C-alpha positions as CSV (number, residue, x, y, z in Angstrom):
1,M,7.6,5.8,-23.0
2,A,6.4,8.9,-21.7
3,A,8.9,11.1,-19.7
4,P,8.8,11.0,-15.7
5,P,6.7,13.7,-14.2
6,A,8.4,16.4,-12.8
7,R,9.9,16.1,-9.2
8,S,7.8,15.4,-6.7
9,P,6.1,18.2,-5.0
10,A,6.9,18.9,-1.1
11,R,4.9,17.2,1.6
12,P,1.7,19.3,3.0
13,S,2.3,20.8,5.9
14,T,1.3,18.5,9.2
15,T,1.8,21.2,11.9
16,D,-1.5,21.5,11.7
17,C,-2.9,17.4,10.5
18,R,-6.0,16.2,12.2
19,C,-3.9,13.5,14.7
20,S,-6.0,10.3,15.5
21,R,-4.7,7.3,18.2
22,F,-3.7,3.9,17.6
23,P,-6.0,1.9,19.1
24,R,-4.2,-0.4,20.9
25,D,-2.3,2.8,22.6
26,R,-5.4,5.4,22.3
27,E,-3.2,8.0,24.8
28,H,0.8,7.8,22.7
29,R,0.4,6.6,19.1
30,Q,-0.7,9.0,16.7
31,F,-0.6,7.9,13.2
32,H,-1.1,11.3,11.2
33,C,2.3,12.9,12.4
34,P,4.8,15.3,11.3
35,P,7.2,12.4,8.8
36,A,10.4,11.2,10.0
37,S,13.7,10.6,8.6
38,L,14.3,6.6,7.2
39,T,17.1,7.3,10.4
40,E,15.5,8.1,13.1
41,G,13.5,5.8,15.0
42,L,10.1,4.1,13.5
43,V,6.7,5.0,14.9
44,V,3.3,3.1,14.2
45,N,2.1,4.2,10.9
46,Q,3.7,7.4,10.8
47,P,4.9,8.6,7.2
48,L,8.3,8.9,6.6
49,E,10.7,10.9,4.0
50,L,11.5,9.5,1.2
51,D,13.2,11.8,-2.1
52,G,10.5,10.9,-5.0
53,T,7.2,10.1,-2.7
54,L,4.3,11.4,-1.1
55,N,3.4,8.6,0.7
56,F,5.8,6.5,2.0
57,R,5.7,4.3,5.2
58,D,6.8,1.6,6.9
59,V,3.9,-0.7,8.2
60,G,6.2,-2.2,10.8
61,G,4.8,-2.1,14.6
62,V,1.4,-2.9,14.1
63,P,0.3,-5.4,16.3
64,C,-0.4,-8.9,15.2
65,G,-1.9,-10.8,17.8
66,P,-1.0,-10.6,21.7
67,D,2.9,-11.1,21.3
68,R,3.8,-10.3,18.2
69,R,4.0,-7.2,15.8
70,V,4.7,-6.3,12.6
71,A,8.7,-5.9,12.1
72,H,10.5,-2.5,10.8
73,G,11.4,-2.7,7.8
74,R,10.0,-5.6,6.7
75,L,6.7,-4.4,5.1
76,L,7.1,-1.1,3.2
77,R,4.4,0.9,1.2
78,S,4.2,4.0,-1.2
79,D,2.8,5.9,-4.1
80,T,4.6,5.5,-7.3
81,L,8.6,4.9,-6.7
82,Q,8.9,6.1,-10.6
83,V,10.2,9.3,-9.9
84,L,12.8,8.2,-7.2
85,T,15.9,10.1,-6.6
86,A,19.3,8.0,-7.3
87,D,19.8,9.0,-3.4
88,A,16.7,7.2,-2.3
89,I,17.6,4.5,-4.1
90,H,21.2,4.2,-2.6
91,T,18.9,4.4,1.3
92,L,16.2,1.8,-0.2
93,V,19.2,-0.9,-0.6
94,T,21.9,0.2,1.6
95,Q,19.7,1.2,5.1
96,L,16.6,-1.2,4.7
97,G,18.1,-4.0,2.1
98,L,15.3,-3.5,0.2
99,R,14.9,-7.1,-2.0
100,S,11.7,-6.7,-3.6
101,D,9.6,-4.4,-5.6
102,I,5.7,-4.9,-6.1
103,D,3.6,-3.0,-8.5
104,L,0.1,-3.1,-8.4
105,R,-0.3,-0.7,-11.4
106,L,-1.4,-2.0,-14.6
107,A,0.6,-2.7,-17.6
108,F,-0.5,0.4,-19.1
109,E,1.0,2.2,-16.1
110,V,3.8,0.6,-16.3
111,D,4.3,1.0,-20.2
112,V,3.6,4.7,-20.1
113,E,5.1,6.1,-16.8
114,G,8.1,3.8,-16.7
115,R,9.7,2.5,-14.0
116,G,12.1,5.7,-13.5
117,L,15.5,5.1,-12.3
118,L,14.8,1.9,-10.2
119,A,14.3,0.2,-13.1
120,D,18.7,0.3,-13.5
121,E,19.0,-1.2,-9.8
122,P,20.4,-4.8,-10.2
123,S,19.7,-5.7,-6.3
124,I,15.7,-5.0,-6.1
125,A,13.4,-7.6,-8.4
126,H,10.7,-5.7,-10.0
127,V,7.3,-8.4,-9.3
128,H,4.5,-7.0,-11.1
129,L,1.2,-8.2,-9.3
130,P,-1.7,-5.8,-10.9
131,L,-4.7,-5.1,-9.0
132,M,-7.7,-4.3,-11.2
133,V,-11.3,-4.5,-11.6
134,E,-12.5,-6.2,-14.9
135,G,-14.3,-3.8,-17.2
136,T,-13.9,-0.8,-15.0
137,N,-10.9,1.1,-16.8
138,R,-11.4,4.4,-19.0
139,D,-9.9,4.5,-22.4
140,G,-6.2,5.8,-22.2
141,S,-6.8,5.8,-18.6
142,A,-5.7,4.3,-15.8
143,T,-8.4,5.6,-13.8
144,P,-11.5,3.3,-13.0
145,I,-15.2,4.0,-13.7
146,L,-16.4,3.2,-10.3
147,Q,-20.3,1.8,-9.4
148,Q,-22.4,4.2,-7.6
149,H,-23.0,2.4,-4.9
150,D,-20.4,2.6,-1.6
151,P,-18.0,3.3,-5.0
152,V,-14.6,2.5,-3.1
153,V,-15.5,0.0,-1.3
154,T,-17.3,-1.8,-4.1
155,H,-14.0,-1.9,-6.1
156,Y,-12.3,-3.0,-3.3
157,L,-13.8,-6.0,-3.3
158,G,-14.2,-6.0,-7.2
159,Y,-9.6,-6.9,-6.8
160,L,-10.7,-9.6,-5.2
161,D,-12.7,-11.2,-7.6
162,S,-10.5,-10.3,-10.4
163,S,-7.3,-10.1,-9.7
164,A,-6.9,-13.4,-6.9
165,P,-3.5,-14.7,-8.5
166,S,-1.8,-11.1,-7.8
167,V,-3.1,-11.1,-4.2
168,V,-2.0,-14.8,-3.9
169,G,1.6,-14.3,-5.3
170,I,1.7,-10.5,-2.9
171,V,1.2,-13.3,-0.2
172,R,3.7,-15.8,-1.4
173,L,6.3,-13.6,-2.6
174,L,6.5,-12.4,1.2
175,G,6.0,-15.5,2.6
176,S,9.1,-16.8,0.9
177,P,13.1,-16.6,2.1
178,D,13.8,-13.9,-0.3
179,G,11.1,-11.7,-0.9
180,P,11.0,-9.1,2.3
181,P,12.1,-6.6,3.2
182,A,9.6,-5.7,-0.1
183,I,7.6,-2.6,-0.6
184,I,4.1,-2.5,-2.3
185,H,3.2,0.3,-4.3
186,C,1.2,1.7,-7.0
187,A,-0.1,5.4,-7.9
188,A,-1.5,7.0,-4.8
189,G,-0.7,4.2,-2.4
190,K,-3.8,4.3,-0.8
191,D,-6.4,1.4,-2.7
192,R,-4.5,-0.9,-4.6
193,T,-1.5,-1.0,-1.4
194,G,-4.4,-0.6,1.0
195,V,-6.2,-3.3,0.4
196,A,-2.9,-5.8,-0.5
197,I,-1.7,-4.3,2.7
198,A,-4.9,-5.0,4.5
199,M,-5.4,-8.6,3.2
200,V,-1.9,-9.4,4.5
201,L,-2.0,-8.0,7.9
202,A,-5.5,-9.9,8.0
203,A,-4.1,-12.7,7.0
204,I,-1.3,-12.7,9.5
205,G,-3.6,-12.1,12.6
206,C,-3.7,-8.5,12.9
207,D,-6.2,-7.1,14.4
208,E,-9.2,-5.1,12.2
209,N,-8.9,-2.0,14.0
210,D,-5.2,-2.3,13.8
211,I,-5.2,-2.7,10.0
212,A,-8.1,0.5,9.4
213,D,-6.0,3.2,11.5
214,E,-2.7,1.7,9.3
215,Y,-5.0,2.0,6.3
216,A,-5.9,5.9,7.3
217,A,-2.4,6.8,8.1
218,G,-1.9,9.3,4.7
219,S,-5.1,10.4,5.3
220,H,-4.1,14.1,5.2
221,L,-1.3,12.9,2.1
222,V,-4.1,11.8,-0.2
223,D,-4.9,15.9,-1.8
224,A,-0.9,16.2,-2.7
225,V,-0.9,12.5,-4.0
226,L,-3.9,13.2,-6.5
227,D,-2.4,16.7,-7.7
228,R,0.9,14.7,-8.9
229,L,-1.3,12.4,-10.5
230,R,-3.3,14.5,-12.4
231,G,0.2,15.4,-14.1
232,M,0.2,12.4,-14.9
233,S,-0.1,10.6,-18.7
234,S,-2.2,7.7,-16.9
235,Y,-4.5,10.1,-15.4
236,G,-4.6,13.4,-16.1
237,P,-8.1,15.0,-15.5
238,A,-9.8,11.6,-15.3
239,L,-9.5,11.5,-12.1
240,D,-11.6,14.9,-11.7
241,K,-14.6,12.3,-12.8
242,L,-14.2,10.3,-9.5
243,P,-16.9,10.9,-6.5
244,K,-15.6,12.4,-3.7
245,E,-15.3,9.3,-1.8
246,A,-12.8,8.6,-4.2
247,N,-10.2,11.2,-2.1
248,L,-11.2,9.9,1.1
249,T,-9.5,6.9,3.6
250,P,-11.1,6.6,6.5
251,P,-11.1,3.8,8.6
252,E,-14.3,3.0,7.9
253,Y,-13.5,1.8,4.4
254,I,-11.5,-1.1,5.5
255,H,-14.1,-2.0,8.2
256,R,-17.1,-2.1,5.0
257,F,-14.5,-3.9,2.9
258,F,-13.3,-6.8,5.2
259,A,-17.2,-7.0,6.1
260,G,-17.7,-7.8,2.4
261,V,-14.8,-10.3,2.2
262,R,-16.5,-12.3,5.2
263,E,-20.1,-12.5,3.7
264,A,-18.3,-13.7,0.3
265,Y,-15.9,-15.8,1.6
266,G,-16.0,-16.0,5.1
267,S,-12.8,-14.1,6.0
268,P,-9.5,-13.3,4.0
269,R,-7.4,-16.7,5.3
270,E,-10.7,-18.3,4.2
271,Y,-10.4,-15.9,0.4
272,L,-6.8,-16.9,0.5
273,M,-6.5,-20.1,0.9
274,L,-10.1,-20.6,-1.6
275,H,-7.4,-19.5,-4.7
276,G,-4.7,-22.2,-3.2
277,V,-2.3,-20.2,-0.6
278,T,-1.9,-22.9,2.0
279,D,-1.3,-23.6,6.1
280,D,2.2,-24.0,5.7
281,E,2.2,-20.5,2.8
282,L,0.3,-18.4,6.4
283,V,2.3,-19.6,8.6
284,A,5.9,-19.1,7.2
285,L,4.4,-15.6,5.5
286,K,3.3,-14.3,9.6
287,E,7.2,-15.6,10.3
288,N,8.4,-13.7,7.3
289,L,7.1,-10.3,8.5
290,T,6.5,-10.5,12.3
291,E,8.8,-10.3,15.6
292,P,8.4,-10.8,19.3
293,V,7.3,-7.5,21.0
294,S,10.1,-7.6,23.7
């Protein structure tokens, strides 16, 4: 197993970030905001500081229908967790009560990069549910080969075609009594993680505009995340062969992704039910991840 990469670089400055507004409260909820401590009041779509990560945030606060929202601290998302510090893991265990580490990386990535100190934490279950697109991986690299037409969105839809058992497994784990609090992560925390989070939020009835803005919340962190991936054995210089579209996370990608889901399956919920998820499991998922709006 390769040695873990060097300690993660400092987050990019957010003093000049391009602020956008949360669609259900355009005057007050910004999602390109300076990071907050885990102990501070959580804000919808606001990146959080967790030593060893660059793209970590709580999905909590996203509206789910007129009278519910995703509960804070139930569903987290991140880039790779392989360089988490002991203090960061202690925070996840003691402050958030984290139970599940849902790892979307390829088996190749897990073998080469490892899980770092998190592998030694017995209270957090490692659940490996890789998202991949068959036939698109480069030899010796986790960097995929993307199609020329709408490369990112086409690849996102490919996850659903090639990795249905993993998508279903995510939904079932998050709907189980012992699943959350859970963190979903891949390497960058934007593509595989973005699709997984989008499908979960759609399954519990969140509005597409809100899902798209949640997806785009880490846009200002992408450059720093990709810089770190270039230093990892499983990525390296192959990242620079990707089209420029692959370095972006605009809300439009999720809108086009959902348009593709509707064309192919009818809706995200219909996709899940086609692959065996039941009405009762979808109800349990919503009950497990959401809370009433006070």
